[in-house]
ChimeraX commands (.cxc) that place a marker at each C-alpha (Angstrom):
marker #1 position 42.42,7.66,13.62 radius 0.5
marker #1 position 40.24,4.78,14.49 radius 0.5
marker #1 position 37.05,7.03,14.32 radius 0.5
marker #1 position 38.04,8.06,10.64 radius 0.5
marker #1 position 37.92,4.22,10.22 radius 0.5
marker #1 position 35.04,3.70,11.50 radius 0.5
marker #1 position 33.20,6.65,9.89 radius 0.5
marker #1 position 34.61,5.26,6.28 radius 0.5
marker #1 position 33.10,1.58,7.46 radius 0.5
marker #1 position 29.94,2.97,7.94 radius 0.5
marker #1 position 29.73,5.23,4.91 radius 0.5
marker #1 position 30.72,2.09,2.82 radius 0.5
marker #1 position 28.03,0.03,4.59 radius 0.5
marker #1 position 25.72,2.33,3.54 radius 0.5
marker #1 position 26.88,2.62,-0.12 radius 0.5
marker #1 position 26.81,-1.28,-0.32 radius 0.5
marker #1 position 23.15,-1.67,-1.12 radius 0.5
marker #1 position 23.50,0.79,-3.95 radius 0.5
marker #1 position 25.66,-1.34,-5.80 radius 0.5
marker #1 position 23.18,-3.27,-7.84 radius 0.5
marker #1 position 22.08,0.28,-8.99 radius 0.5
marker #1 position 25.10,1.19,-10.42 radius 0.5
marker #1 position 25.42,-1.90,-12.04 radius 0.5
marker #1 position 21.96,-1.74,-13.44 radius 0.5
marker #1 position 22.65,1.67,-14.73 radius 0.5
marker #1 position 25.42,0.40,-16.82 radius 0.5
marker #1 position 23.20,-1.38,-18.72 radius 0.5
marker #1 position 20.38,1.05,-19.08 radius 0.5
marker #1 position 17.74,-0.52,-17.00 radius 0.5
marker #1 position 18.12,1.66,-13.81 radius 0.5
marker #1 position 14.83,3.78,-15.64 radius 0.5
marker #1 position 12.75,0.59,-15.86 radius 0.5
marker #1 position 13.85,0.06,-11.98 radius 0.5
marker #1 position 13.18,3.31,-10.98 radius 0.5
marker #1 position 10.05,3.28,-12.99 radius 0.5
marker #1 position 8.59,0.15,-11.55 radius 0.5
marker #1 position 9.44,1.70,-8.14 radius 0.5
marker #1 position 7.58,4.83,-8.64 radius 0.5
marker #1 position 4.39,2.83,-10.00 radius 0.5
marker #1 position 4.45,0.80,-6.82 radius 0.5
marker #1 position 4.76,4.08,-4.55 radius 0.5
marker #1 position 1.91,5.75,-6.49 radius 0.5
marker #1 position -0.35,2.65,-6.86 radius 0.5
marker #1 position 0.07,0.76,-3.97 radius 0.5
marker #1 position 1.67,2.88,-1.13 radius 0.5
marker #1 position 0.11,6.37,-1.50 radius 0.5
marker #1 position -3.74,4.49,-1.14 radius 0.5
marker #1 position -2.75,2.36,1.54 radius 0.5
marker #1 position -1.94,5.64,3.75 radius 0.5
marker #1 position -5.04,7.03,2.50 radius 0.5
marker #1 position -7.27,3.95,3.40 radius 0.5
marker #1 position -5.31,3.72,6.81 radius 0.5
marker #1 position -6.14,7.26,7.60 radius 0.5
marker #1 position -9.92,6.95,6.31 radius 0.5
marker #1 position -10.12,3.90,8.96 radius 0.5
marker #1 position -8.66,5.86,11.82 radius 0.5
marker #1 position -11.34,8.47,10.98 radius 0.5
marker #1 position -14.04,6.36,10.83 radius 0.5
marker #1 position -12.69,4.40,14.06 radius 0.5
marker #1 position -12.34,7.94,16.04 radius 0.5
marker #1 position -15.88,8.77,14.75 radius 0.5
marker #1 position -17.06,5.26,16.13 radius 0.5
marker #1 position -15.71,6.09,19.45 radius 0.5
marker #1 position -16.96,9.53,19.42 radius 0.5
marker #1 position -20.68,8.57,18.89 radius 0.5
marker #1 position -21.24,5.23,20.08 radius 0.5
marker #1 position -19.37,4.81,23.70 radius 0.5
marker #1 position -20.81,6.45,26.46 radius 0.5
marker #1 position -17.94,7.72,28.60 radius 0.5
marker #1 position -16.27,11.27,28.09 radius 0.5
marker #1 position -12.96,9.74,28.33 radius 0.5
marker #1 position -13.28,7.26,25.08 radius 0.5
marker #1 position -15.67,10.19,23.57 radius 0.5
marker #1 position -12.66,12.68,23.89 radius 0.5
marker #1 position -10.13,9.98,22.46 radius 0.5
marker #1 position -12.42,9.45,19.45 radius 0.5
marker #1 position -12.53,13.12,18.88 radius 0.5
marker #1 position -8.54,13.45,19.02 radius 0.5
marker #1 position -8.40,10.49,16.72 radius 0.5
marker #1 position -10.54,11.75,14.33 radius 0.5
marker #1 position -9.22,15.30,14.26 radius 0.5
marker #1 position -5.50,13.72,13.94 radius 0.5
marker #1 position -7.03,11.96,10.82 radius 0.5
marker #1 position -8.50,14.94,9.28 radius 0.5
marker #1 position -5.13,16.41,9.77 radius 0.5
marker #1 position -3.43,13.55,8.19 radius 0.5
marker #1 position -5.81,14.06,5.27 radius 0.5
marker #1 position -5.10,17.50,4.90 radius 0.5
marker #1 position -1.36,17.01,4.93 radius 0.5
marker #1 position -1.32,14.02,2.45 radius 0.5
marker #1 position -3.22,15.80,-0.06 radius 0.5
marker #1 position -1.24,19.07,0.51 radius 0.5
marker #1 position 1.99,17.25,-0.02 radius 0.5
marker #1 position 0.55,15.38,-2.90 radius 0.5
marker #1 position -0.57,18.65,-4.73 radius 0.5
marker #1 position 2.49,20.31,-3.96 radius 0.5
marker #1 position 4.62,17.27,-5.70 radius 0.5
marker #1 position 2.55,17.39,-8.56 radius 0.5
marker #1 position 2.71,21.39,-8.66 radius 0.5
marker #1 position 6.30,20.92,-9.25 radius 0.5
marker #1 position 6.53,17.93,-11.25 radius 0.5
marker #1 position 4.16,19.73,-13.54 radius 0.5
marker #1 position 6.19,23.14,-13.20 radius 0.5
marker #1 position 9.38,20.84,-14.38 radius 0.5
marker #1 position 7.85,19.03,-17.11 radius 0.5
marker #1 position 7.51,15.66,-15.07 radius 0.5
marker #1 position 3.96,14.97,-15.26 radius 0.5
marker #1 position 4.18,12.02,-17.33 radius 0.5
marker #1 position 2.30,13.21,-20.26 radius 0.5
marker #1 position 3.40,12.28,-23.72 radius 0.5
marker #1 position 3.00,14.53,-26.46 radius 0.5
marker #1 position 2.24,12.33,-29.41 radius 0.5
marker #1 position 2.22,14.93,-32.44 radius 0.5
marker #1 position 4.56,18.10,-31.83 radius 0.5
marker #1 position 3.41,20.66,-34.23 radius 0.5
marker #1 position 6.54,22.20,-36.17 radius 0.5
marker #1 position 7.43,24.42,-38.82 radius 0.5
marker #1 position 7.40,23.36,-42.27 radius 0.5
marker #1 position 10.97,22.82,-44.05 radius 0.5
marker #1 position 11.30,23.75,-47.77 radius 0.5
marker link #1:1,2 radius 0.2
marker link #1:2,3 radius 0.2
marker link #1:3,4 radius 0.2
marker link #1:4,5 radius 0.2
marker link #1:5,6 radius 0.2
marker link #1:6,7 radius 0.2
marker link #1:7,8 radius 0.2
marker link #1:8,9 radius 0.2
marker link #1:9,10 radius 0.2
marker link #1:10,11 radius 0.2
marker link #1:11,12 radius 0.2
marker link #1:12,13 radius 0.2
marker link #1:13,14 radius 0.2
marker link #1:14,15 radius 0.2
marker link #1:15,16 radius 0.2
marker link #1:16,17 radius 0.2
marker link #1:17,18 radius 0.2
marker link #1:18,19 radius 0.2
marker link #1:19,20 radius 0.2
marker link #1:20,21 radius 0.2
marker link #1:21,22 radius 0.2
marker link #1:22,23 radius 0.2
marker link #1:23,24 radius 0.2
marker link #1:24,25 radius 0.2
marker link #1:25,26 radius 0.2
marker link #1:26,27 radius 0.2
marker link #1:27,28 radius 0.2
marker link #1:28,29 radius 0.2
marker link #1:29,30 radius 0.2
marker link #1:30,31 radius 0.2
marker link #1:31,32 radius 0.2
marker link #1:32,33 radius 0.2
marker link #1:33,34 radius 0.2
marker link #1:34,35 radius 0.2
marker link #1:35,36 radius 0.2
marker link #1:36,37 radius 0.2
marker link #1:37,38 radius 0.2
marker link #1:38,39 radius 0.2
marker link #1:39,40 radius 0.2
marker link #1:40,41 radius 0.2
marker link #1:41,42 radius 0.2
marker link #1:42,43 radius 0.2
marker link #1:43,44 radius 0.2
marker link #1:44,45 radius 0.2
marker link #1:45,46 radius 0.2
marker link #1:46,47 radius 0.2
marker link #1:47,48 radius 0.2
marker link #1:48,49 radius 0.2
marker link #1:49,50 radius 0.2
marker link #1:50,51 radius 0.2
marker link #1:51,52 radius 0.2
marker link #1:52,53 radius 0.2
marker link #1:53,54 radius 0.2
marker link #1:54,55 radius 0.2
marker link #1:55,56 radius 0.2
marker link #1:56,57 radius 0.2
marker link #1:57,58 radius 0.2
marker link #1:58,59 radius 0.2
marker link #1:59,60 radius 0.2
marker link #1:60,61 radius 0.2
marker link #1:61,62 radius 0.2
marker link #1:62,63 radius 0.2
marker link #1:63,64 radius 0.2
marker link #1:64,65 radius 0.2
marker link #1:65,66 radius 0.2
marker link #1:66,67 radius 0.2
marker link #1:67,68 radius 0.2
marker link #1:68,69 radius 0.2
marker link #1:69,70 radius 0.2
marker link #1:70,71 radius 0.2
marker link #1:71,72 radius 0.2
marker link #1:72,73 radius 0.2
marker link #1:73,74 radius 0.2
marker link #1:74,75 radius 0.2
marker link #1:75,76 radius 0.2
marker link #1:76,77 radius 0.2
marker link #1:77,78 radius 0.2
marker link #1:78,79 radius 0.2
marker link #1:79,80 radius 0.2
marker link #1:80,81 radius 0.2
marker link #1:81,82 radius 0.2
marker link #1:82,83 radius 0.2
marker link #1:83,84 radius 0.2
marker link #1:84,85 radius 0.2
marker link #1:85,86 radius 0.2
marker link #1:86,87 radius 0.2
marker link #1:87,88 radius 0.2
marker link #1:88,89 radius 0.2
marker link #1:89,90 radius 0.2
marker link #1:90,91 radius 0.2
marker link #1:91,92 radius 0.2
marker link #1:92,93 radius 0.2
marker link #1:93,94 radius 0.2
marker link #1:94,95 radius 0.2
marker link #1:95,96 radius 0.2
marker link #1:96,97 radius 0.2
marker link #1:97,98 radius 0.2
marker link #1:98,99 radius 0.2
marker link #1:99,100 radius 0.2
marker link #1:100,101 radius 0.2
marker link #1:101,102 radius 0.2
marker link #1:102,103 radius 0.2
marker link #1:103,104 radius 0.2
marker link #1:104,105 radius 0.2
marker link #1:105,106 radius 0.2
marker link #1:106,107 radius 0.2
marker link #1:107,108 radius 0.2
marker link #1:108,109 radius 0.2
marker link #1:109,110 radius 0.2
marker link #1:110,111 radius 0.2
marker link #1:111,112 radius 0.2
marker link #1:112,113 radius 0.2
marker link #1:113,114 radius 0.2
marker link #1:114,115 radius 0.2
marker link #1:115,116 radius 0.2
marker link #1:116,117 radius 0.2
marker link #1:117,118 radius 0.2
marker link #1:118,119 radius 0.2
marker link #1:119,120 radius 0.2
view
């Protein structure tokens, strides 16, 4: 019985941070909140991650071409390879998400003038 109480308490603690979202949903501002989070992710976090991967690639190339020891050259080669793999994975995931979003109609394009059949 004690284990069930602990599980319920943990579930309650996990759901507690969601209560402001529920309150916002009642007033219709949840779309604005989710839109701002999505904009932050798309305009800030994704370019930041791509920038970090680019810096890791440049640092790996620097270590590979500049350092004289074989151990450092091997570390630089591995770092550059991992950065390239990260680029490929990030672009692939980004493409798959955009493909799914576009297929479901969430591409974000707003059609202003939708043609319709004339009515008499």
